[in-house]
Structure formats: structure tokens, C-alpha cells
C-alpha positions in Angstrom: -21.3 12.1 -0.2 -18.3 9.8 -0.5 -18.3 7.6 -3.5 -16.0 4.9 -2.0 -16.2 3.0 1.2 -13.2 1.1 2.5 -14.1 -1.6 5.1 -11.1 -2.8 7.1 -9.6 -2.6 10.6 -8.2 0.8 11.8 -4.7 -0.1 10.6 -2.6 0.9 7.6 -2.3 -2.7 6.5 -3.6 -3.4 3.1 -5.7 -0.3 2.7 -3.3 2.7 3.2 -2.2 2.3 -0.5 -5.8 2.7 -1.5 -6.1 5.9 0.6 -2.9 7.3 -1.0 -4.3 6.7 -4.4 -7.8 8.1 -3.7 -6.3 11.2 -1.9 -3.9 11.9 -4.7 -6.7 11.6 -7.3 -8.9 14.0 -5.3 -11.5 11.3 -4.5 -13.6 11.2 -1.4 -14.0 8.0 0.6 -15.4 6.8 3.9 -13.7 4.4 6.2 -15.8 1.7 7.9 -13.6 0.3 10.6 -14.3 -3.1 12.2 -13.0 -4.6 15.4 -10.2 -7.1 14.8 -11.2 -9.2 17.7 -14.9 -9.3 16.6 -13.8 -10.3 13.1 -11.7 -13.2 14.2 -14.3 -14.3 16.8 -16.8 -14.5 14.0 -19.0 -11.8 15.4 -19.1 -9.7 12.2 -21.9 -10.6 9.8 -19.8 -9.5 6.8 -17.4 -12.3 7.3 -20.1 -14.8 6.3 -20.6 -13.1 3.0 -17.1 -11.9 2.1 -16.1 -13.8 -1.0 -13.0 -15.3 0.5 -13.7 -14.5 4.1 -11.2 -11.7 4.1 -10.9 -8.0 4.2 -10.4 -5.3 2.9 -13.6 -4.6 1.0 -14.2 -1.7 -1.3 -17.6 -0.4 -2.2 -17.9 1.9 -5.2 -21.5 2.9 -4.8 -23.3 -0.5 -5.2 -20.3 -2.3 -6.7 -18.5 -4.5 -4.1 -15.0 -5.8 -4.5 -12.7 -7.9 -2.3 -8.9 -8.7 -2.4 -6.5 -5.7 -2.0 -4.6 -6.1 -5.3 -7.8 -6.6 -7.3 -9.1 -3.4 -5.7 -5.9 -1.5 -6.7 -6.1 -2.7 -10.2 -9.8 -1.7 -10.4 -8.9 1.8 -9.1 -6.0 1.9 -11.5 -8.1 1.2 -14.5 -10.9 3.6 -13.4 -8.5 6.5 -12.6 -6.1 6.0 -15.6 -3.3 4.8 -13.4 -2.5 1.6 -15.4 0.0 2.9 -17.9 -0.5 4.1 -21.5 -0.4 0.8 -23.3 -0.5 -3.0 -22.7 3.3 -3.2 -22.2 3.3 -0.5 -19.5 0.3 -2.2 -17.9 2.2 -5.5 -17.9 5.3 -3.9 -16.3 3.1 -2.2 -13.7 1.6 -5.6 -12.9 5.1 -7.1 -12.6 6.2 -4.3 -10.2 3.0 -4.7 -8.1 3.5 -8.5 -7.9 7.0 -7.9 -6.7 5.7 -5.5 -4.1 3.2 -8.2 -3.0 6.1 -10.6 -2.4 7.9 -8.1 -0.3 4.7 -7.2 1.6 4.1 -10.9 2.4 7.6 -11.2 3.8 7.3 -8.0 5.8 4.0 -9.1 7.3 5.3 -12.5 8.3 8.2 -10.9 10.0 6.4 -7.9 11.5 3.4 -9.8 12.9 4.8 -13.2 13.8 8.7 -13.0 14.0 9.4 -9.5 15.3 11.2 -10.7 18.4 13.1 -13.6 16.8 14.0 -12.6 13.2 14.6 -8.8 13.2 18.4 -9.1 12.6 17.9 -11.6 9.8 15.2 -9.5 8.1 17.3 -6.4 8.3 20.3 -8.2 6.8 18.2 -9.3 3.8 16.3 -6.1 3.4 18.8 -4.5 0.9 18.4 -7.6 -1.3 14.6 -7.1 -1.2 14.8 -3.4 -2.0 17.4 -3.6 -4.8 15.0 -4.7 -7.5 12.9 -1.7 -7.0 16.0 0.6 -7.0 16.9 -1.0 -10.3 13.4 -0.6 -11.7 13.5 3.2 -10.9 17.0 3.6 -12.2 15.8 2.5 -15.7 13.0 5.1 -15.9 13.9 8.7 -16.1 10.5 9.9 -15.0 11.1 8.9 -11.4 8.0 6.6 -11.4 8.2 2.8 -11.7 6.8 2.6 -15.2 6.2 5.2 -17.9 5.9 8.9 -17.5 3.0 9.1 -15.1 2.0 7.8 -11.7 0.5 4.3 -11.5 -1.3 2.3 -8.8 2.0 0.4 -8.2 3.7 3.7 -7.2 1.3 4.2 -4.4 1.9 0.7 -3.3 5.7 1.1 -3.3 5.4 4.3 -1.3 3.3 2.5 1.3 5.7 -0.4 1.5 8.7 2.0 1.9 6.9 4.0 4.6 6.1 0.9 6.5 9.7 -0.1 6.7 11.0 3.4 7.4 8.9 3.8 10.5 11.1 1.2 12.3 14.1 1.1 10.1 14.7 4.8 9.2 18.1 4.2 7.5 17.0 1.5 5.2 17.1 3.7 2.1 20.5 5.3 2.7 22.1 3.2 -0.1 19.2 3.5 -2.5 19.2 7.0 -4.1 16.5 6.3 -6.6 14.1 4.9 -3.9 14.9 8.0 -1.7 14.2 10.3 -4.6 11.0 8.4 -5.5 9.7 8.7 -1.9 10.4 12.5 -1.9 8.7 12.9 -5.3 5.6 11.0 -4.2 5.3 12.7 -0.9 5.5 16.1 -2.5 2.5 15.6 -4.7 0.1 18.3 -3.2 -3.0 16.2 -2.6 -1.1 13.2 -1.3 1.1 15.5 0.8 -2.1 16.9 2.5 -3.3 13.4 3.3 0.1 12.4 4.6 0.1 15.4 7.0 -3.4 14.6 8.3 -4.1 13.1 11.7 -6.0 10.3 10.0 -2.9 9.1 8.4 -0.4 9.9 11.2 -2.5 8.2 13.9 -3.2 5.1 12.0 -0.9 2.3 13.2 1.0 -0.5 11.5 0.3 -2.9 14.3 -2.8 -3.1 16.6 -0.8 -3.1 19.8 2.8 -2.4 19.0 3.6 1.4 18.8 6.8 2.2 16.9 
């Protein structure tokens, strides 16, 4: 029986990072997919009890948690993916906060400005990726922080993949990011998930196929 249940829409969105982490850690989970239209029409009972009226929701047996980054930090602590000391944990938080900034910019463009701001977004994308290239260049392990994988590494992989689907050349000038992507995608359990139909068939956008 799956220990975890992820409640969200059938999109990569804010939950694919969680699936990367759980798959790589050998954990089982169940997806509980809700209708986007029903959610926004107020037809889903959960919306009335969700702490901030938002998804995703993670259930760990009878423990319920909302907010995607809180969920990632919880899983990071539980599965020893939060660095080896307080300084590493702080750096992981810093990297993850930077990824949240980039994710917010990406979602604004991807969902609301796709037809009007694509050229502008592409022009600025190298500036957005450069801090993460620098982060990786300063750590010989190939991970963002320390010598082992952290929850922020799964988040970075998800953000990179989300861009590469429609901008396949965006990492050409970022050797450390390219090496990071290859390193993460070669991890056996994560690789198996990435090759699964569940991952391949899950879209970035509910109607736009890329």
C-alpha cells in the first residue's frame, strides 16, 4: 500500500518534483487527480478545507500537508535530503528559493503570456539560468549543495526539463547545468520513472501540447 498520496491535477506542475524525489528514494505513492475545471468551479469539496484553498496536497498516512515547497522540505527532512549540517541546509533553502522565483516567472509566461512574451522570455532566460550554473560550478560533486542529492536538486531538474521541452537548446552554453541534468537522469530509480508512461504522458499545460 502506498504510503504517500499526492492530490493535484493531472499535470507536471508543482508535483513532478515530488514524484522525482519519491521515485529516486524508492518510495511508493498514489496520485489522486482532480478536474481542473471542477476545482475552479468550486465543485471539489477539498477546496473548502484546503488550508490556503490551493493544491497540491500531500498525505503521509494521516498527516496532511499543503504548499509545494513546504512539502518538499518535509520530504527532504524525512528522507535525509536536506544537507549534512545547518549551513548546507541554508544553502539548499537558498537554491530552492531561487528556483521558486524562476518557476513563478516561467508559469506567468507559460500560462498567461505564451503568445505575447516568448521572445522576451527567451532573451532573458540565460540570465535566469546563470545563477544555477554558477552554483553548480562551485561544487565539485555535481549537486547544488554538498556531496549528496538534496530536494532542491530534484526541483532544479524539474525546472530544467520544463524549459527543455519547448526550448531544447537553452542549456547549450551552460556545461554544468547540462552535466547536472545528465547526472540526475542517470540515477537508476529516477531514470526508470523518467522512462515510464506516467511521466512521459503527463503534460505541462492542460490543453497545449508541446
